[in-house]
C-alpha positions, 0 to 999 in steps of 0.5 A, a space after each residue: 499519487 498519494 493514496 489515503 482512501 478507505 483501506 478496503 479500496 487499497 488493493 482495488 485501486 492499486 493497478 489504476 494508481 500505478 497505471 497513471 504513473 510515469 516511469 520514475 513516478 512516485 506513489 505514496 500510500 498511507 497507513 500500510 503498517 496496520 496489519 503488522 501492528 495488530 495480531 492476525 486473529 484480530 484483523 479488521 476488514 481494513 487490516 486484511 485489505 492492507 495486507 492484500 495490498 502489500 502482498 500484491 504490490 510485490 508483483 509489480 515492476 516497482 521499487 518500494 520501502 515501508 517506513 515505520 512512521 505513524 501507521 506506516 508510509 509506503 513509498 513506491 517508485 515505478 520502474 
């Protein structure tokens, strides 16, 4: 699965994106460094959504890495 939708939809779509993956499936998420690159007091709605996505992702049975390429690419493998 490759996610590059409206950033506000990232946390909303997370569960469904992971649900359709088989064990060992790969989930790629674009632009996941937005919040890191902006001071928190200047965050947009999109920055807050991506921050929420990054935090919620930690609750799932996955292995992930955030690569500092462009605005960030998170690679997730479903356990």
